[in-house]
C-alpha positions as CSV (number, residue, x, y, z in Angstrom):
1,M,88.3,-12.5,56.9
2,A,85.9,-13.7,54.1
3,R,82.6,-12.2,53.8
4,R,79.4,-13.9,52.4
5,V,76.8,-12.3,50.3
6,W,73.6,-13.8,49.9
7,R,71.5,-12.7,47.0
8,R,67.5,-13.5,47.1
9,G,65.1,-12.6,44.1
10,F,62.1,-10.0,44.9
11,Q,59.5,-9.3,42.6
12,F,56.9,-6.4,42.5
13,A,54.5,-8.1,39.7
14,P,54.7,-11.6,38.4
15,N,55.8,-12.6,34.9
16,N,52.2,-13.7,33.6
17,N,49.0,-11.5,35.1
18,F,45.7,-13.7,35.6
19,D,42.7,-12.1,36.7
20,A,39.2,-13.7,36.2
21,H,35.9,-12.2,37.1
22,L,32.4,-12.1,37.1
23,T,30.7,-8.6,37.5
24,A,27.0,-7.9,37.8
25,Q,25.7,-4.3,37.5
26,Y,22.0,-2.9,38.4
27,E,20.7,0.3,37.5
28,V,18.6,1.4,40.6
29,F,17.2,4.5,39.4
30,D,17.5,6.6,36.6
31,F,14.9,9.3,37.0
32,G,12.3,7.6,34.1
33,K,15.2,7.7,31.1
34,R,14.5,3.9,30.6
35,E,10.6,4.2,30.7
36,A,10.8,7.0,28.3
37,I,12.9,4.8,26.0
38,T,10.3,1.9,26.3
39,N,7.4,4.0,25.9
40,L,9.3,5.4,22.6
41,S,9.9,1.7,21.3
42,R,6.1,0.9,21.9
43,S,5.1,3.9,19.9
44,Q,7.6,2.8,16.6
45,V,6.4,-0.7,17.4
46,Q,2.8,0.4,17.0
47,T,3.6,2.4,14.0
48,A,5.2,-0.3,12.1
49,Q,1.7,-2.4,12.9
50,D,-0.4,0.6,11.5
51,N,1.9,0.6,8.4
52,I,1.0,-3.4,7.7
53,L,-2.5,-2.6,7.7
54,V,-1.9,0.3,5.4
55,A,0.1,-2.4,3.0
56,R,-2.9,-4.9,3.2
57,R,-5.4,-2.4,2.1
58,D,-3.4,-1.3,-0.7
59,L,-2.5,-4.8,-1.9
60,A,-6.2,-5.4,-1.6
61,F,-7.7,-2.6,-3.4
62,N,-5.2,-3.3,-6.1
63,A,-6.1,-7.1,-6.3
64,A,-10.0,-5.9,-6.1
65,Q,-9.3,-3.2,-9.1
66,T,-7.7,-6.0,-11.0
67,Y,-10.3,-8.5,-10.7
68,Y,-12.7,-5.9,-12.0
69,N,-10.4,-4.7,-15.0
70,I,-10.4,-8.3,-16.0
71,L,-14.5,-8.5,-15.9
72,F,-14.4,-5.1,-17.8
73,M,-12.1,-6.6,-20.6
74,R,-14.4,-9.4,-20.9
75,E,-17.6,-7.6,-21.3
76,S,-15.7,-5.2,-23.7
77,I,-14.6,-8.5,-25.8
78,R,-18.1,-9.8,-25.5
79,V,-19.5,-6.5,-27.0
80,Q,-16.9,-6.4,-29.7
81,D,-17.8,-10.1,-30.5
82,E,-21.7,-9.0,-30.7
83,Q,-20.6,-6.2,-33.0
84,I,-18.4,-8.7,-35.3
85,A,-21.2,-11.2,-35.1
86,S,-23.9,-8.7,-36.7
87,L,-21.4,-7.0,-39.2
88,V,-20.8,-10.6,-40.5
89,A,-24.5,-11.5,-40.7
90,H,-24.9,-8.2,-42.8
91,R,-21.8,-8.8,-44.9
92,N,-23.3,-12.2,-46.0
93,E,-26.6,-10.5,-46.8
94,M,-25.1,-7.8,-48.8
95,E,-23.5,-11.0,-50.5
96,K,-26.9,-12.2,-51.7
97,R,-27.8,-8.9,-53.0
98,V,-24.7,-8.6,-54.9
99,E,-25.3,-11.7,-56.5
100,A,-28.8,-10.7,-57.2
101,G,-27.4,-7.7,-58.8
102,V,-29.5,-5.3,-56.1
103,S,-26.1,-4.1,-54.4
104,T,-22.5,-3.3,-55.7
105,K,-19.2,-5.0,-54.5
106,F,-18.1,-1.6,-52.8
107,D,-20.6,-2.3,-50.2
108,V,-19.0,-5.7,-49.6
109,T,-15.6,-4.2,-49.4
110,T,-16.7,-1.3,-46.8
111,T,-18.1,-3.9,-44.4
112,D,-15.1,-6.0,-44.5
113,V,-13.1,-3.1,-43.6
114,R,-15.4,-2.5,-40.7
115,I,-15.3,-6.1,-39.8
116,T,-11.4,-5.9,-39.6
117,Q,-11.5,-2.7,-37.6
118,A,-13.7,-4.2,-34.8
119,Q,-11.2,-7.5,-35.0
120,N,-8.2,-5.1,-34.0
121,T,-9.9,-3.6,-31.2
122,K,-10.9,-6.9,-30.2
123,L,-7.1,-8.0,-30.3
124,D,-6.3,-5.5,-28.3
125,L,-8.8,-6.0,-25.7
126,Q,-7.7,-9.7,-25.6
127,N,-4.1,-8.5,-25.0
128,Q,-5.1,-6.0,-22.0
129,L,-7.1,-9.2,-20.7
130,R,-3.9,-11.2,-20.6
131,N,-1.9,-8.4,-18.8
132,Q,-4.2,-8.0,-16.1
133,Q,-4.2,-11.8,-15.9
134,V,-0.4,-11.7,-15.3
135,Q,-0.9,-8.8,-13.1
136,L,-3.4,-10.4,-10.7
137,A,-1.2,-14.1,-10.8
138,R,1.1,-11.7,-9.3
139,L,-0.8,-10.2,-6.8
140,L,-2.2,-13.8,-5.9
141,H,1.6,-15.1,-5.8
142,K,0.9,-17.5,-8.3
143,P,3.3,-18.1,-11.5
144,Q,2.7,-15.3,-14.1
145,Q,1.9,-17.8,-16.9
146,A,-0.7,-19.2,-14.9
147,D,-4.7,-18.8,-15.8
148,I,-5.9,-17.8,-13.0
149,P,-10.0,-18.8,-13.1
150,V,-12.0,-15.5,-12.5
151,K,-15.5,-15.9,-12.2
152,G,-18.3,-13.3,-12.1
153,R,-19.4,-10.6,-14.7
154,L,-19.7,-6.8,-14.9
155,S,-22.8,-5.9,-13.1
156,Y,-24.5,-2.7,-11.8
157,D,-25.6,-2.5,-8.1
158,Q,-27.0,0.7,-6.9
159,Q,-26.3,1.4,-3.3
160,P,-26.7,5.2,-1.5
161,V,-24.3,6.8,-0.2
162,N,-24.6,9.1,3.2
163,L,-21.6,11.6,2.6
164,E,-21.4,12.5,6.6
165,A,-21.8,9.0,7.8
166,E,-19.0,8.2,5.5
167,L,-16.9,11.2,6.5
168,T,-17.6,10.2,10.2
169,K,-16.2,6.7,9.6
170,A,-13.1,7.7,7.9
171,A,-11.9,9.9,10.5
172,A,-12.4,6.9,13.0
173,N,-11.0,3.9,10.7
174,R,-8.5,5.5,8.3
175,P,-5.0,3.8,8.9
176,E,-3.6,7.2,7.9
177,V,-5.2,8.8,10.6
178,K,-3.9,6.3,12.7
179,L,-0.3,6.7,11.5
180,A,-0.2,10.4,11.6
181,K,-1.3,10.1,15.3
182,D,1.5,7.5,16.1
183,A,3.8,9.9,14.4
184,E,2.9,12.7,16.7
185,A,2.9,10.6,19.9
186,T,6.6,9.4,18.9
187,A,7.5,12.8,18.4
188,D,6.2,13.7,22.3
189,L,7.8,10.6,23.4
190,Q,11.3,11.5,21.5
191,A,11.0,14.8,23.2
192,K,10.4,13.4,26.7
193,L,13.2,11.3,26.5
194,I,15.7,14.3,25.1
195,D,14.4,15.9,28.5
196,K,15.7,12.9,30.4
197,S,18.9,12.6,28.6
198,N,20.6,14.8,31.2
199,L,19.8,13.4,34.1
200,P,21.8,11.5,36.6
201,S,21.5,7.8,37.1
202,L,22.4,5.9,40.2
203,G,23.8,1.8,40.0
204,V,25.4,-0.6,41.9
205,G,27.5,-3.4,41.1
206,A,29.3,-6.6,42.4
207,Q,32.1,-8.3,41.4
208,V,33.6,-11.4,42.4
209,G,36.6,-13.6,41.1
210,S,40.5,-14.4,41.5
211,K,43.8,-13.1,40.4
212,N,47.3,-13.3,41.1
213,G,50.0,-10.3,41.8
214,Y,49.3,-9.6,45.4
215,I,52.6,-8.6,47.6
216,L,51.5,-10.2,51.0
217,P,53.6,-12.3,53.5
218,N,53.9,-16.0,53.2
219,V,51.9,-15.8,49.6
220,A,53.8,-16.0,46.3
221,I,53.5,-13.2,43.9
222,T,52.1,-16.0,41.6
223,D,49.1,-17.5,43.7
224,M,45.5,-16.9,42.8
225,R,43.5,-15.2,45.4
226,F,39.9,-15.0,45.8
227,N,38.5,-11.1,45.9
228,T,35.3,-9.3,46.0
229,V,34.5,-5.7,45.1
230,G,31.1,-4.0,45.7
231,V,30.3,-0.5,44.1
232,A,27.6,2.1,44.0
233,Q,27.8,4.5,41.3
234,L,26.3,8.1,40.5
235,S,26.8,9.2,37.2
236,V,26.0,13.1,36.9
237,P,26.4,14.9,33.5
238,I,27.9,18.4,33.8
239,Y,28.2,19.9,30.6
240,D,27.4,19.2,27.1
241,G,28.3,22.2,25.1
242,G,24.5,23.1,24.6
243,K,23.7,19.5,22.9
244,N,20.6,18.8,24.9
245,R,19.3,22.4,24.4
246,K,19.5,22.2,20.5
247,Q,18.0,18.7,20.8
248,R,15.1,20.0,22.8
249,L,14.4,22.8,20.0
250,E,14.7,20.2,17.2
251,A,12.2,17.9,19.0
252,A,9.7,20.4,19.4
253,A,9.9,21.6,15.9
254,S,9.3,17.7,15.1
255,Y,6.5,17.9,17.5
256,R,4.7,20.8,15.6
257,A,5.5,19.2,12.2
258,S,3.8,16.0,13.2
259,Q,0.6,17.9,14.7
260,A,0.6,19.8,11.0
261,R,0.9,16.5,9.2
262,T,-1.9,15.2,11.5
263,A,-4.1,18.0,10.4
264,D,-3.2,17.6,6.7
265,T,-3.9,14.0,6.8
266,Q,-7.5,14.6,8.2
267,E,-8.3,17.2,5.3
268,Q,-7.0,14.8,2.8
269,I,-9.0,11.9,4.2
270,R,-11.9,13.9,3.9
271,A,-11.4,15.2,0.4
272,D,-10.5,11.4,-0.4
273,V,-14.0,10.7,0.7
274,R,-15.7,13.6,-1.2
275,Q,-13.9,12.7,-4.3
276,A,-15.0,8.8,-4.0
277,A,-18.6,10.2,-3.5
278,N,-18.4,12.4,-6.5
279,N,-17.0,9.7,-8.7
280,I,-20.0,7.2,-7.6
281,E,-22.7,9.8,-7.9
282,F,-21.2,10.8,-11.7
283,S,-21.0,7.2,-12.6
284,Q,-24.7,6.6,-11.8
285,A,-25.5,9.6,-14.2
286,R,-23.2,8.1,-17.0
287,Y,-24.8,4.7,-16.5
288,N,-28.1,6.1,-17.2
289,N,-27.1,8.2,-19.8
290,A,-25.7,4.8,-21.3
291,L,-28.8,2.5,-20.8
292,Q,-30.6,5.5,-23.5
293,Q,-27.5,5.7,-25.8
294,V,-28.0,1.9,-25.8
295,A,-31.9,2.1,-26.4
296,Q,-31.4,4.9,-29.1
297,A,-28.6,2.9,-31.1
298,T,-30.5,-0.2,-31.0
299,D,-33.4,1.8,-32.5
300,A,-31.1,3.7,-35.2
301,L,-29.6,0.2,-36.1
302,T,-32.9,-1.1,-36.7
303,R,-34.1,1.7,-39.1
304,A,-31.0,2.0,-40.6
305,Q,-31.4,-1.9,-41.6
306,G,-34.9,-1.7,-42.6
307,R,-34.0,1.5,-44.9
308,Y,-31.2,-0.6,-46.4
309,R,-33.2,-3.6,-46.9
310,Y,-35.8,-1.9,-48.9
311,G,-33.4,-0.1,-50.8
312,V,-33.9,3.4,-49.4
313,G,-31.0,3.8,-47.1
314,Q,-27.1,3.5,-47.9
315,N,-24.7,0.6,-46.1
316,L,-22.7,3.2,-44.8
317,D,-25.9,4.3,-42.8
318,V,-26.1,0.5,-41.1
319,L,-22.2,0.6,-40.6
320,D,-22.4,3.9,-38.5
321,A,-25.1,2.6,-36.6
322,E,-23.4,-0.7,-35.8
323,T,-20.4,1.3,-34.5
324,Q,-22.6,3.8,-32.5
325,L,-24.7,0.7,-30.9
326,A,-21.0,-0.8,-29.9
327,Q,-19.9,2.3,-28.8
328,A,-23.0,3.1,-26.6
329,R,-22.4,-0.7,-25.0
330,L,-19.2,-0.2,-24.3
331,A,-19.9,3.0,-22.7
332,R,-22.4,1.1,-20.5
333,A,-19.6,-1.6,-19.5
334,Q,-17.2,1.6,-18.6
335,A,-20.1,3.2,-16.5
336,M,-20.6,0.0,-14.9
337,Y,-16.9,-0.6,-14.1
338,N,-16.4,3.1,-12.7
339,Y,-19.3,2.9,-10.7
340,T,-18.5,-0.4,-8.8
341,L,-14.5,0.5,-8.7
342,G,-15.8,4.0,-7.2
343,Q,-17.6,1.7,-4.2
344,Y,-14.4,0.1,-3.7
345,Q,-12.4,3.6,-3.6
346,L,-15.0,4.9,-1.0
347,K,-14.5,1.9,1.2
348,R,-10.7,2.6,0.8
349,A,-11.2,6.4,1.5
350,T,-13.4,5.3,5.0
351,G,-10.9,2.5,6.0
352,E,-13.3,0.4,5.7
353,Q,-11.7,-3.4,5.5
354,I,-12.0,-5.1,2.0
355,W,-10.1,-8.3,2.4
């Protein structure tokens, strides 16, 4: 008798697996870790903003310094022009004396040497002036070849300085103090974040989608079926090899270092204010001395010219008097520049906005 054998295929998995899901997760409770991360990020943002203030202040001070450098160079060139004009007038007078046989050609040659020296000094000043104009063009984001119109003239405007009031203002307004406090707050927040890094976290999630591969009656293994999943997850760190303890020690050391930097910054700021006040005080004294020097050098030149005109003095005395008068005028301009720049240094030291 013949026997029939029925063969039927059976699969435990489809030939091609398909699984499409959408997953949503939400952290229910993390014992303050997210809040610590947010606070740390806010502190870092504040630090960046304070750094912008420092950059603006430094750029404004550089622009002011360059501006007054230009005025100082112009004043110095003006002094050289006055000296050259006076020497040329003296040389013309000597040529007349040579033609009259009263003086010698040697005096004319000696005066020509002084005129050339004064012209060389003027050329150096003009070169410095042009370089300062290039620097100002860079600070103003203009083409370096552009001739930036700069108005004004160097002047002396004396203002009283109250050292104690300036020290108080610096402690309250100086951006470096804010940066030091920011660093201190950031170090403290970093330590708090490390303290919370090993705490557990609780979260929930949901998943919805469709997949194949189900072995069910009356369902082909290749059919896609809708499914959902819900989950609650508790994550508890068990062992980190002492990493968290070492991070806490490092964070504590960083916080103490930031406190030390804050104290050092405050001392440095007080020193900056005192130095700026000292510069202003001594610039005032130098300006007063320069005024006396100009008056004395002007009187000496007048007397030397009179003696030479009446034949009882030498040409070298006149030339020396011209040089001393030019140096006195340059010293006066230098004192005016130092005093004005000292005022801006004091504003910078106290955190006063200068832009």
